[in-house]
Every structure is written in structure tokens, then in C-alpha cells.
C-alpha positions in Angstrom: 0.2 0.0 -0.1 1.2 3.4 -0.8 -0.5 6.4 1.0 0.3 9.7 -0.2 -0.4 12.9 1.3 1.3 15.3 -1.3 1.6 14.1 -4.8 -1.7 12.8 -6.5 -1.8 8.9 -6.7 -2.4 9.2 -10.6 1.0 11.2 -10.9 2.7 8.5 -8.8 1.7 5.8 -11.1 2.8 7.8 -14.4 6.0 8.5 -12.6 7.1 5.3 -11.7 5.8 3.7 -15.3 9.1 5.5 -16.8 11.0 2.5 -14.9 8.8 -0.3 -16.3 7.2 -0.8 -12.8 3.6 -2.2 -12.6 1.6 -0.7 -10.0 -1.4 -2.7 -10.4 -0.9 -4.7 -7.3 -0.1 -1.5 -5.2 -3.3 -0.1 -3.4 -2.6 3.4 -3.7 -4.4 5.7 -1.1 -4.8 9.4 -2.0 -4.9 11.9 0.6 -3.2 14.4 -1.2 -4.9 18.0 -0.6 -6.5 17.3 -4.2 -7.0 13.9 -4.1 -9.8 11.6 -2.9 -9.8 9.9 0.9 -10.0 6.0 0.5 -12.5 5.8 -2.5 -14.8 7.6 -4.8 -17.5 7.7 -2.4 -15.8 9.1 0.5 -15.6 12.7 -0.4 -12.7 15.1 -0.8 -10.1 15.8 1.7 -9.4 19.3 2.4 -6.5 20.9 4.3 -7.6 22.3 7.7 -6.0 25.2 9.9 -3.5 23.8 12.4 -6.3 24.8 15.2 -8.5 22.1 13.7 -6.1 19.2 13.1 -7.2 17.0 15.7 -11.0 17.0 14.0 -9.6 16.1 10.6 -9.5 12.5 10.1 -6.3 12.2 8.7 -4.7 10.0 11.0 -8.0 8.0 11.3 -7.9 7.6 7.3 -4.4 6.1 7.5 -5.7 3.6 10.4 -8.7 2.8 8.3 -6.9 2.0 5.2 -4.2 0.0 6.7 -7.1 -2.0 8.6 -8.9 -2.6 5.5 -6.1 -3.8 3.4 -4.0 -5.4 5.8 -0.6 -4.7 3.4 2.6 -6.6 4.0 4.6 -3.5 3.0 3.5 -0.1 3.4 4.9 3.5 2.3 3.5 6.8 3.8 4.7 9.7 1.8 5.1 11.9 3.4 5.0 12.1 7.2 6.7 15.7 6.9 3.1 16.5 5.8 1.6 15.0 9.1 4.0 16.9 10.9 2.9 20.5 9.2 -0.4 19.4 10.2 0.1 18.6 14.0 -0.9 21.7 16.5 2.4 21.2 18.5 5.5 18.8 18.6 4.1 17.0 21.4 0.9 16.0 19.4 2.9 14.9 16.4 5.3 12.8 18.5 2.3 11.1 20.3 0.6 10.3 17.1 3.6 9.1 15.1 4.6 6.8 18.0 1.2 5.7 18.1 1.4 4.9 14.4 4.5 3.2 14.5 3.5 0.9 17.3 0.4 -0.1 15.4 2.1 -0.8 12.3 4.8 -2.6 14.4 2.2 -4.9 16.0 0.4 -5.4 12.8 3.5 -7.1 11.5 3.9 -4.4 8.6 7.1 -3.4 6.9 6.7 0.1 6.7 8.6 3.0 5.1 7.8 6.6 6.4 9.2 9.4 3.8 10.7 12.4 5.8 12.4 15.4 4.9 16.0 15.5 6.2 15.9 19.1 7.4 12.7 18.1 9.4 14.6 15.2 11.0 17.3 17.3 12.0 15.2 19.7 13.7 12.7 17.0 15.3 14.2 13.6 16.1 10.8 12.3 17.0 10.7 10.0 13.8 14.1 8.9 13.9 13.7 7.7 17.5 10.3 5.9 16.9 11.6 4.3 13.7 13.4 1.1 13.8 15.7 1.9 10.9 16.9 5.6 9.4 18.0 5.5 5.8 19.1 8.8 4.5 19.0 9.9 0.7 21.3 12.7 -0.5 21.5 14.4 -3.7 24.5 17.0 -4.2 26.0 18.7 -7.0 29.7 18.4 -7.5 31.7 21.8 -7.3 34.0 20.8 -9.7 32.3 19.0 -12.7 28.7 20.6 -12.1 27.1 16.9 -12.2 24.6 15.4 -9.6 25.6 12.8 -7.1 23.4 10.7 -5.4 24.1 8.6 -2.2 22.2 6.6 0.4 23.4 6.1 3.7 22.1 3.9 6.8 22.3 5.9 9.9 20.2 3.2 12.2 19.0 -0.3 11.7 17.7 -1.9 15.0 18.5 -5.6 15.4 20.5 -5.7 12.3 24.2 -4.9 11.3 24.7 -2.6 8.4 27.4 -1.3 6.1 28.1 2.3 7.2 29.3 5.2 5.1 27.9 6.6 2.0 26.9 4.4 -0.8 26.0 5.9 -4.6 23.2 5.0 -6.2 21.5 5.5 -9.4 17.8 6.1 -10.6 17.6 5.0 -14.4 15.4 3.3 -16.8 16.6 0.2 -15.0 15.2 1.5 -11.8 17.1 2.1 -8.3 20.7 0.6 -8.4 22.9 0.9 -5.2 26.6 0.5 -5.5 27.9 -0.4 -2.0 30.9 1.0 -0.9 32.9 -1.8 0.1 36.1 -1.8 2.1 38.2 -4.8 0.6 40.3 -6.8 3.0 43.7 -8.6 2.2 43.4 -12.1 1.0 44.9 -15.3 2.3 45.7 -16.6 -1.5 49.3 -16.5 -2.0 50.6 -15.2 -5.4 52.3 -16.5 -7.7 50.4 -20.1 -8.2 50.8 -19.5 -12.0 53.0 -17.3 -14.2 51.5 -15.7 -17.4 53.9 -15.1 -20.3 53.7 -12.0 -22.6 54.5 -14.2 -25.7 57.6 -12.4 -26.2 60.6 -14.5 -25.0 63.0 -11.3 -24.3 60.1 -9.5 -22.4 59.4 -12.9 -20.4 63.1 -13.4 -19.6 63.4 -9.7 -18.4 60.1 -10.5 -16.0 61.9 -13.9 -14.8 59.3 -15.6 -16.8 56.1 -13.6 -17.0 53.7 -12.2 -14.4 52.8 -14.2 -11.5 49.1 -14.6 -10.7 47.5 -12.4 -8.1 50.0 -9.5 -8.5 49.6 -6.1 -9.9 51.9 -4.7 -12.7 52.5 -1.2 -13.2 53.3 -0.2 -16.7 54.9 3.6 -16.5 56.0 5.8 -18.8 55.5 8.9 -20.8 53.0 8.9 -23.7 53.8 6.9 -27.0 56.4 4.5 -25.3 53.9 1.3 -25.8 52.4 0.9 -22.6 48.9 0.2 -23.8 50.3 -2.1 -26.6 52.4 -4.1 -24.4 49.5 -4.6 -22.0 47.3 -5.4 -24.5 49.8 -8.3 -25.5 49.7 -9.8 -22.1 45.9 -9.8 -22.1 45.6 -11.3 -26.0 48.3 -14.1 -24.8 46.4 -14.8 -21.4 43.2 -14.9 -23.4 44.2 -18.3 -25.1 43.8 -20.1 -22.1 41.9 -17.7 -19.6 39.3 -14.9 -19.9 40.7 -11.2 -19.7 39.2 -7.7 -19.8 40.6 -4.1 -20.6 39.0 -1.1 -19.2 39.6 1.8 -21.2 39.4 5.4 -19.7 40.7 6.8 -23.0 40.6 5.0 -26.1 37.4 3.5 -27.7 37.5 -0.4 -28.2 37.6 0.5 -32.1 40.9 2.1 -31.7 42.6 -0.7 -29.6 41.7 -3.4 -32.1 42.8 -1.3 -35.2 45.9 -0.9 -33.5 46.5 -4.5 -33.1 45.8 -5.1 -36.7 48.8 -2.4 -37.5 51.0 -4.6 -35.2 50.2 -8.2 -37.3 48.7 -9.2 -34.0 44.7 -8.6 -34.4 42.6 -9.3 -31.5 39.1 -9.5 -33.7 38.9 -13.0 -33.1 39.5 -13.2 -29.3 37.4 -10.3 -28.8 34.6 -11.8 -31.0 34.9 -15.3 -28.9 34.8 -13.4 -25.6 37.8 -14.8 -24.0 38.9 -10.6 -24.5 36.4 -8.1 -23.3 37.4 -4.4 -24.1 34.9 -1.6 -22.1 35.3 2.1 -22.9 34.6 3.9 -19.5 33.4 7.5 -19.6 35.2 9.3 -16.7 31.9 11.6 -15.9 29.5 8.5 -15.8 30.6 6.3 -13.1 30.9 6.5 -9.4 34.3 4.5 -8.1 32.0 2.1 -6.3 29.9 1.7 -9.6 33.2 0.9 -11.6 34.2 -1.7 -8.8 30.8 -3.5 -9.2 31.6 -3.8 -13.0 34.9 -5.1 -11.9 33.6 -7.7 -9.7 31.0 -8.9 -12.2 33.8 -9.3 -14.6 35.6 -11.1 -12.0 33.0 -13.3 -10.3 30.4 -13.7 -12.8 32.4 -13.8 -16.3 35.4 -15.4 -14.9 38.0 -12.9 -15.9 41.5 -13.8 -14.5 43.5 -11.1 -15.9 42.4 -7.2 -15.7 44.0 -4.1 -17.4 43.0 -0.8 -16.5 44.4 2.2 -18.8 44.9 4.6 -17.5 45.3 5.6 -13.9 45.5 9.2 -14.9 42.0 8.6 -16.6 40.7 6.6 -13.4 41.8 9.9 -11.3 40.1 12.0 -13.4 37.0 10.2 -12.9 37.3 9.5 -9.3 38.6 12.4 -8.0 35.3 14.1 -7.2 35.0 11.3 -4.4 37.9 11.5 -2.3 41.4 10.5 -2.9 41.7 8.4 -6.1 44.8 6.4 -4.3 42.2 5.0 -1.5 39.6 3.8 -4.5 42.9 2.5 -6.3 43.9 0.8 -3.4 40.3 -0.8 -2.8 40.4 -2.1 -6.3 43.7 -3.6 -6.1 43.1 -5.4 -2.6 40.1 -6.8 -4.2 41.7 -8.2 -7.4 44.7 -9.7 -5.5 42.5 -11.2 -3.0 40.8 -13.1 -5.7 44.2 -13.9 -7.5 43.6 -11.8 -10.5 46.4 -10.5 -12.1 46.2 -6.9 -12.5 47.7 -4.4 -15.2 47.6 -0.8 -14.4 48.9 1.6 -17.3 50.2 4.8 -15.9 51.7 8.0 -17.7 54.2 10.1 -16.4 54.5 13.7 -17.6 58.1 14.1 -18.5 59.3 12.5 -21.6 63.0 12.6 -20.5 64.2 13.4 -17.0 67.1 13.2 -14.6 64.5 12.3 -11.9 63.1 8.9 -12.0 59.3 8.7 -10.8 57.2 5.7 -11.5 54.1 7.3 -11.1 53.1 11.0 -10.5 50.1 9.7 -8.2 52.1 8.4 -5.6 50.6 4.8 -5.9 53.8 3.0 -6.8 53.6 0.9 -3.3 50.4 -0.7 -4.4 52.3 -2.5 -7.5 54.0 -5.6 -7.0 56.0 -5.3 -10.3 57.0 -2.2 -11.9 58.0 -2.0 -15.7 59.2 1.3 -16.9 59.1 2.4 -20.4 61.4 5.3 -21.2 62.4 7.7 -24.1 66.1 8.0 -24.8 68.4 9.7 -27.5 71.0 7.8 -29.0 73.0 8.2 -32.5 70.8 11.0 -33.5 67.4 9.0 -33.3 64.7 8.3 -30.3 64.7 5.1 -29.2 62.6 3.5 -26.4 63.7 1.7 -23.4 62.0 -1.1 -21.3 63.4 -2.4 -17.9 61.7 -3.9 -14.7 62.3 -1.7 -11.2 60.6 -4.1 -8.8 59.3 -7.6 -8.7 58.1 -8.7 -5.3 57.3 -12.4 -6.3 60.1 -14.4 -8.2 63.4 -13.2 -9.9 64.0 -10.6 -12.8 66.6 -9.5 -14.9 67.9 -5.9 -13.6 68.5 -5.0 -17.4 68.0 -2.2 -19.5 66.3 -3.3 -23.1 65.4 -1.7 -26.3 61.5 -2.0 -27.0 60.4 -1.6 -30.5 57.1 -1.8 -31.9 56.0 -2.1 -35.8 53.6 -4.0 -38.1 55.1 -7.0 -37.1 54.5 -6.8 -33.5 56.4 -6.1 -30.2 60.3 -6.4 -30.4 62.6 -6.8 -27.1 66.4 -6.6 -27.6 69.2 -8.2 -25.3 70.6 -5.9 -22.6 72.2 -2.8 -23.8 75.3 -3.6 -22.8 77.2 -1.1 -25.0 75.3 1.9 -23.3 75.5 3.8 -19.9 73.3 6.5 -18.6 70.2 5.5 -20.5 67.9 6.6 -17.9 69.3 10.1 -18.1 67.8 10.2 -21.6 70.9 10.5 -23.4 73.0 7.5 -23.4 76.6 7.3 -24.2 78.7 4.7 -25.4 81.0 2.3 -23.1 83.7 2.6 -25.7 84.0 6.3 -24.7 84.7 5.5 -21.5 
């Protein structure tokens, strides 16, 4: 049963029809100022001045409707209106406590809609109710977009997840994305090792990437980070499912680039073993994105996940607190389930004497750090790759040249003939 004291009943039916909800099994009792009270023959209900509220059968109409239909679930929208009708606070508190006790004894699950400003001023409803669920709609100061959240303040006889949880109201209805704090898992990393399909690259990494680890591919734009990451995904997709969440490039660009390298991923994508999902940075909450990742892992069975890039993720999530905290939560979840994670990170400087894995301060989250970098040598620009960190297993502390052309990705042997490579201007060891 839905008892409305404000909006006409036919308007409610019309509004919820947009979500595809069928209200045929819901009894709507229209006690709005222009509505009809409990049926066509009961006469119109008119607002009365506060001095005459006690003689107005509004409260009695609610009791009569509930007794007549004995609903299992009830909504009263809104109790704020009953508060405005009360002669004083004492009268309202007495009536609301009586109503709540009546509904509890009748074993009816009830929802009382109340304006938050009134609740802050008068705690009678919050004290009487078994649970308090607070809804918010705020405008982002930076992006000027609407942010909706739900928060459980109270729930008698039950535990609940504290904090603010984003939600959306869309054609599919009401979707909540819980803000989960992911704990560390007990599953040891390294149960399996995943190859890149490039022998020299695997040699550099001590055989490949271990399962359950997080790898940071970092470097300036154009060094081949996304291409190398996609190579790992495509090779993994031969035996397991993989997914790429891209905050920057559309899937068509990634597929076209793979064709240009002579390693097309069209068939792998069509088979469903590799998924490429484009994420609009302005459309998702962090917890909504985490829900997408959870679905990919727990429902679709993906065992390798790549996020391209952390800068795009930061742009998407900085409105919801520190992006590092959300990234940490995401990485904790993936590692706990033994998923191999690849994070693409772009650094600002093309060449520099200072060596920074990331400008976001998140390098501590990575088990493996693979650096890609530009260097100038013999009058041309070359690209360098090296492994800076590997928590599980051994790796070769070498710098190698990486080259990408129409036949794929090529990684050279150790650049023994060069020194000062990380400065961006290496010199030949023959000059020493």
C-alpha cells in the first residue's frame, strides 16, 4: 500500500511507469489535498488550519486504510506533511509513536518518507523508527554533475554497512553500489605465471607475470604501455578470460592498433575471451566501477584485468575522495581473488634526470613495476624497457630496447654497450 499525502496518486503511477514498474498490485490511498480519501464515495479531503487538525480524520484515514487492506509492505509519503498538520510537537510525537507501534504490532514493513531538514530539527520520527535511511543529492563543485548517495544511520536488530553508498535512478530502476572496504586475502600470489608471448620480455620479468600480482606499466605517452599491456591480455586470453577497461581510447582504436601490429585481437574479442569496455570518466562512481570489475571477475570469470589508465581513473574518481584510496581498494579486491592486474600509468616528462614511477603516489600498490622510457642515441629517439621492482620471483635488472612495428613488439637483449640510459641521453661504453 502506498499512502500519499502530497503528490496525487495518478501522478505517482505515471512517474514510476517510466521505470517499467507495474503498480497494479499496489493499493494507492490518495490523501493529497486534491485527492480523494479512501475511495470515490468518501468525499474530498481538504486541508484544515492547525487549530482544527485534531478534528480532521487524516490519522484515522491512515488507520482505516491499513486495517481494511492489511498490507505486507507500506509507504507513507510523506510524514513531513503530518508534521505540518500537527498543532504542536507533542501532539505529533504522540501520534507518530502510536502509528509506529500500531504498524509493528500488525507485522507490517513500513517506510515513512521524511524531509531531512525536518528530521534534523525534530528527532521524533528517527527515535520511533527501527531504521533510518538517508538519501542525498548533491552537485559536484568541480564537474557540476549530480551525485546521489544513500546512507544507513540506524537499523535496530541488524548490522549494516556504514558510510555513503552511491546509487542511480535510471530506466532500470534504483541501483545501489555499496562502498565496500576490501580486505587482504590469504591466497598466495604466484600460483601461475602468465607469459607475454615475447621471449625476451618474459626473460626480463623472470618468466612473466605471476597470478594475483599487480603490475604497473609506467612511462611517458607513446612509449607502448597500452600496446604491451594488450599483448599480455591477448596472450592470456588463449587459456583464460581477460578484460580491458579503457578510460581513454575507444575499443575500435585498440582493435585497429592490434591489426597494425600484425597481432589482430578481433577473433579473441568476438569469442568473448577478451573484453574491451570503454569507460566515460564522467559517468561512473568509484563503487559503480568496482561493481563492474566484480561482475567481470565473479560472473564472467576474468583472471586478468587491465586498467588504462590511472590518469583517466584519477580524473573520473577525484570527485569522490582521494583516487589512491579507491585504487587501493580495487587492487586489494583483485589480488584477494588471485586476479592478475595491469595498471597503465602515464608520467608527464618525456625525459628527465629524476626517476618517478608515477605522479600519483601509488607505486607502493604495485608488486611489479615495468618502466618504459625514451632515450636519445645516435641522432634518433629509441624506447627503453626495464623492470624496476618485482615482489614475487626473480627478474633481470637490465635495460633493453623495445620496438613496435607492423610485425609486433620486439625486445632486444641487454644494452651492454650503453651507459646513462635513464638520463635520456646515453653514451657508448666505448667512450669510457
